[in-house]
C-alpha positions, 0 to 999 in steps of 0.5 A, spaced: 500 500 500 502 507 498 504 511 504 504 518 506 511 520 509 511 527 512 516 532 514 523 528 516 529 531 519 535 526 519 541 529 522 546 523 522 546 516 520 551 511 523 549 505 520 542 502 521 536 501 517 532 507 514 525 505 511 520 510 507 514 507 505 512 499 505 517 494 507 516 486 508 521 485 512 527 489 516 532 486 520 538 489 524 545 486 522 548 489 529 547 490 536 550 494 541 549 497 548 549 504 551 549 506 558 547 514 559 544 518 565 538 521 565 537 527 559 544 525 556 541 522 549 536 527 548 536 530 541 532 535 538 532 543 536 530 546 543 531 542 549 531 544 556 533 538 561 532 539 568 535 533 572 537 533 579 542 527 581 543 522 576 547 516 577 547 510 571 549 503 573 553 500 567 553 493 571 549 487 567 549 480 570 547 477 563 552 477 558 548 477 552 542 481 551 540 481 543 544 476 539 545 477 532 544 470 528 542 468 521 543 471 515 549 475 517 
């Protein structure tokens, strides 16, 4: 089916999948993990973030979160 795509703003693409319109199947070919505090990864034109104390615990007891297998 046809799709209508509205206004789009892409600042940068560092890998990944960008799809406009119809798609039958999209699958990631890589995975990663990022640890950041509150308000650290906000993006946009006008951001006002008021955080008191922010603490991030990067400890992860399970080693594998998202395995990429098959069709690599």
